[in-house]
Every structure is written in structure tokens, then in C-alpha cells.
C-alpha positions as CSV (number, residue, x, y, z in Angstrom):
1,M,-6.8,190.8,-14.4
2,Q,-7.8,192.3,-11.6
3,K,-9.2,189.5,-10.2
4,K,-6.2,187.4,-11.1
5,R,-4.1,189.9,-9.0
6,K,-6.1,189.9,-6.3
7,T,-6.3,185.5,-6.3
8,I,-2.8,185.9,-6.3
9,I,-2.4,188.3,-3.6
10,A,-4.6,186.0,-1.4
11,L,-2.6,183.0,-2.2
12,I,0.9,184.4,-1.1
13,T,-0.4,186.5,2.1
14,F,-1.9,182.3,2.9
15,I,1.3,181.0,2.3
16,I,3.4,183.3,4.3
17,I,0.5,183.1,7.3
18,T,0.5,179.0,6.7
19,G,4.6,179.3,6.9
20,I,5.0,181.7,10.1
21,T,2.2,179.3,12.0
22,G,4.0,176.2,11.0
23,I,7.4,177.8,12.3
24,T,5.8,179.2,15.5
25,V,3.6,175.9,16.3
26,S,7.7,174.0,15.3
27,Y,9.0,176.2,17.7
28,L,6.8,175.9,20.5
29,L,6.1,172.6,20.5
30,I,10.5,171.8,20.2
31,H,10.8,174.3,23.1
32,K,7.7,173.7,25.1
33,S,8.4,173.1,29.2
34,T,8.3,170.0,30.2
35,P,8.8,168.2,33.9
36,R,11.3,165.9,32.0
37,K,13.1,168.4,30.2
38,T,13.5,170.7,33.9
39,I,15.0,167.5,35.4
40,E,17.5,166.9,32.4
41,T,18.7,170.9,32.5
42,F,19.0,170.1,36.6
43,E,20.9,167.3,36.0
44,K,23.3,168.8,33.5
45,S,23.5,171.8,35.9
46,I,25.0,169.1,38.8
47,K,27.3,167.6,36.3
48,H,28.5,170.9,35.3
49,N,28.2,172.9,38.8
50,D,26.1,175.5,37.2
51,I,24.7,176.7,40.2
52,N,22.9,179.5,37.9
53,N,21.0,176.8,36.0
54,M,20.5,174.5,39.3
55,I,18.8,177.3,41.2
56,G,16.7,178.6,37.7
57,C,15.1,174.9,37.9
58,L,13.5,176.1,41.1
59,T,10.6,177.4,42.0
60,P,10.7,181.4,41.8
61,D,10.3,181.2,45.9
62,N,12.8,178.8,46.4
63,Q,15.4,180.7,43.7
64,E,14.8,184.1,45.9
65,Y,15.4,182.1,49.3
66,A,18.7,179.8,47.3
67,N,19.9,183.2,46.1
68,T,20.0,184.8,49.6
69,L,21.6,181.9,51.1
70,I,24.3,182.6,48.7
71,Q,24.4,186.0,48.9
72,S,24.8,185.5,53.0
73,V,27.7,183.2,52.3
74,D,29.2,185.3,49.8
75,D,29.0,188.6,52.7
76,K,30.2,186.0,55.4
77,L,33.4,184.6,53.5
78,D,34.2,187.9,51.6
79,K,34.4,186.3,48.5
80,P,31.7,184.9,45.8
81,I,30.4,181.4,46.6
82,S,30.8,180.8,42.6
83,L,34.6,180.7,43.6
84,L,33.9,178.4,46.0
85,I,32.0,176.2,43.5
86,D,34.2,176.6,40.8
87,V,37.0,174.7,42.9
88,V,34.9,171.6,43.6
89,P,36.2,169.9,40.7
90,L,40.2,170.5,42.0
91,L,39.0,169.5,45.4
92,S,37.7,166.3,43.6
93,N,41.2,165.4,43.2
94,F,41.9,165.4,47.2
95,L,38.8,164.4,48.4
96,D,36.4,162.2,46.7
97,I,33.8,164.7,46.3
98,S,34.1,164.4,42.2
99,I,31.0,161.9,42.5
100,L,28.9,165.3,41.9
101,S,29.5,164.9,38.3
102,D,28.6,161.4,38.1
103,I,25.5,161.6,39.2
104,D,23.0,160.6,36.8
105,I,19.4,161.5,37.3
106,V,17.3,158.5,35.8
107,I,13.0,159.1,35.6
108,I,11.1,156.6,36.5
109,E,7.6,157.9,35.9
110,E,5.3,160.9,35.5
111,H,2.5,162.0,37.1
112,I,1.4,165.2,35.3
113,E,-2.0,166.6,36.7
114,K,-2.9,170.3,35.1
115,D,0.3,172.3,37.0
116,T,1.3,169.8,39.2
117,A,3.4,166.8,38.7
118,I,5.5,164.0,40.4
119,V,8.3,162.7,39.1
120,S,9.8,159.6,40.2
121,V,13.4,159.5,39.7
122,N,16.3,157.2,40.5
123,L,19.4,159.5,41.8
124,E,22.7,157.1,40.8
125,I,26.0,157.5,41.9
126,P,27.9,154.9,40.0
127,K,29.7,152.5,42.5
128,K,28.4,154.5,45.1
129,I,24.5,154.6,45.9
130,S,21.6,154.8,44.3
131,I,18.6,156.6,45.9
132,N,14.5,156.6,45.0
133,A,12.9,159.8,44.8
134,D,10.0,161.8,44.0
135,V,10.4,165.1,42.9
136,N,7.5,167.8,43.4
137,M,6.8,169.6,40.5
138,V,4.5,172.7,39.3
139,K,4.0,174.7,36.1
140,I,4.1,178.5,36.4
141,K,3.6,180.6,33.7
142,N,4.0,177.7,31.2
143,K,7.1,176.8,32.6
144,W,7.9,173.6,34.7
145,Y,9.9,174.7,37.8
146,I,11.3,171.8,40.9
147,K,9.4,172.6,44.2
148,S,10.7,169.7,46.7
149,M,12.5,166.7,46.3
150,K,11.7,163.8,48.4
151,P,14.1,160.8,48.9
152,N,12.0,157.7,49.6
153,L,14.2,155.9,52.1
154,F,11.9,153.6,53.1
């Protein structure tokens, strides 16, 4: 009786631990940071005029620089730059800047080496222009960030 009870408890414990491990591994695989996911997030941020998510895709050093730049613009204009960014879709009715939300970033190839990556992309603005660029990326604390982007003009 005692042996049967211990066996049942051990079996239940094994099932619970296996279930938790499976859920954890599945979660990590689904939410694992990759260069591709970072670039896709960056592209979505551009299309939705989401400056905070755009900056969040940059390396911490570049995030700090971007936030300092935004703050200095806010201070000079005496208005938050986010208000100006929110106005971009409205201005597109008068100026041809609507292309920002039309940008497509097509990943051509990825070269990943440990904690760095170079992702070749094509920045496409339909009926306007197409530019190939190399996106230099770095992995910091298991998260991929955009370090720089260099257009391939020649």
C-alpha cells in the first residue's frame, strides 16, 4: 500500500515536472529573440509610427543616444517629439511622406556568428526606390539588437 502510494506520487510529480518543462521550452522557442524577429519588429514599428518600439530594437547605447536626441528636440520645441511623429500621417495628405508607412524590409540573407550578425536586407518603397543594406546586429543578454545599418550603394 505504502509502495503503491509512493509510486503514484512519483508518477504525478514526474508528469507535473515534464509538463512544466515542456511549457517552458515551448515558450522559449516561440519567444526566442532572433535577428529576423528584431528586424520584423523594427519594420512594424516604422509602419505604425511607433518610435518607442523602433528605439527598442536598437542597441542600449543607441537607445540612450536616440532618447537623448528626442529629449533635446522636445526641450527646443517645448513640445514632445511624439506629437510631431503622430502628425506624420496627417502631413502625408499634403506632402509625399506617406512612403514611411509603405516601407518593406525584405531579408535577403543572415550571417550569424555567436553574438553578432549581419543581415542583408532590401528596403523597398513601392514605386519609389529599392535599397540594399547590411544590418549589423549584436546579441546582448540573449536579445538581438540593431547596431547599425549600412546601405550598399555601389
